[in-house]
Every structure is written in C-alpha cells, then in structure tokens.
C-alpha positions as CSV (number, residue, x, y, z in Angstrom):
1,M,-4.1,-3.1,42.8
2,I,-4.4,-1.0,39.6
3,I,-3.2,2.5,39.8
4,Y,-4.5,4.9,37.0
5,I,-2.9,7.9,35.4
6,E,-5.1,10.6,33.9
7,K,-4.2,11.3,30.5
8,Q,-5.9,14.0,28.2
9,I,-6.3,13.0,24.7
10,S,-7.7,14.7,21.7
11,I,-10.1,13.3,19.3
12,Y,-10.8,14.9,15.9
13,D,-14.6,15.8,15.1
14,R,-14.0,16.6,11.6
15,I,-11.1,17.4,9.1
16,F,-10.6,20.5,6.7
17,C,-8.3,19.6,3.6
18,D,-5.6,22.6,3.4
19,V,-5.8,22.6,-0.1
20,C,-9.5,22.6,-1.1
21,G,-10.9,24.0,2.1
22,K,-13.4,20.9,1.8
23,E,-14.9,19.5,5.3
24,F,-14.7,16.1,5.7
25,E,-16.5,13.9,8.2
26,S,-16.8,10.5,7.0
27,V,-14.3,7.8,8.5
28,L,-13.6,6.5,5.3
29,E,-12.4,9.9,3.8
30,T,-10.6,10.9,6.8
31,Q,-8.6,7.6,6.8
32,E,-7.3,8.5,3.5
33,F,-6.0,12.0,4.2
34,Q,-2.3,12.7,4.3
35,Y,-0.7,14.5,7.2
36,I,2.7,16.2,6.3
37,R,4.7,17.1,9.4
38,F,8.2,18.1,9.8
39,T,10.6,20.3,11.0
40,G,13.1,22.2,8.3
41,G,16.8,21.4,8.9
42,Y,19.7,23.7,8.5
43,A,19.9,25.7,5.4
44,S,16.0,24.6,4.5
45,I,14.3,26.4,2.0
46,F,11.3,26.2,4.8
47,G,13.4,27.9,7.3
48,D,16.0,26.5,9.8
49,G,13.7,24.8,12.6
50,A,10.5,25.8,11.0
51,K,7.7,23.5,11.9
52,I,5.6,23.0,9.0
53,E,2.5,21.1,8.5
54,C,-0.3,20.2,6.0
55,D,-3.6,18.1,5.8
56,I,-4.3,17.0,2.2
57,C,-7.4,15.2,1.3
58,Q,-7.1,12.0,-1.1
59,H,-8.4,13.8,-3.9
60,C,-6.0,17.0,-3.8
61,L,-3.2,14.6,-3.4
62,K,-3.8,12.7,-6.2
63,S,-4.5,15.8,-8.4
64,M,-1.2,17.2,-7.5
65,I,1.0,14.3,-7.9
66,E,-0.8,12.5,-10.6
67,K,1.8,12.7,-13.4
68,Y,4.4,11.4,-10.9
69,Y,3.3,8.6,-8.7
70,R,3.4,5.0,-9.6
71,E,1.6,1.9,-8.1
72,V,3.9,-0.9,-6.6
73,E,3.5,-4.1,-5.6
C-alpha cells in the first residue's frame, strides 16, 4: 500500500533581477541567477534578525564584482 501526502510546491514562471529589473524566462539565464538569502545577526549592519533577500542576474553580478573576482581551479 502506498500512502500519499499532499504537498504544495511553488514553481517559478519568470524571474526579475533586483539590480537591473530585467525579466528573465530562459532556463539557461535563470540557472545562472544568484539568490542571496540571510538573516542579520547580532549587531549586523542590516539589523538584528533582519531577513535579507536579493536575486541578481549573472550580468549584474559580473559588473558588480568584476574588479574583485578570480577564477580558481
């Protein structure tokens, strides 16, 4: 006997970059998005317990960190 549990899941339809505001629907583009999610800790500059979220496309992320990132093996 198989007993099933109903679960609600969310599937995204499209994604908007929080930096440039552009809408992305391509699977290849959305796979390269960076999703930043964290909770500010004690004495955090973001606020103690603040929930922070940001979705950034690969193009904006590259332009933001271009001077600082390095490729590693």
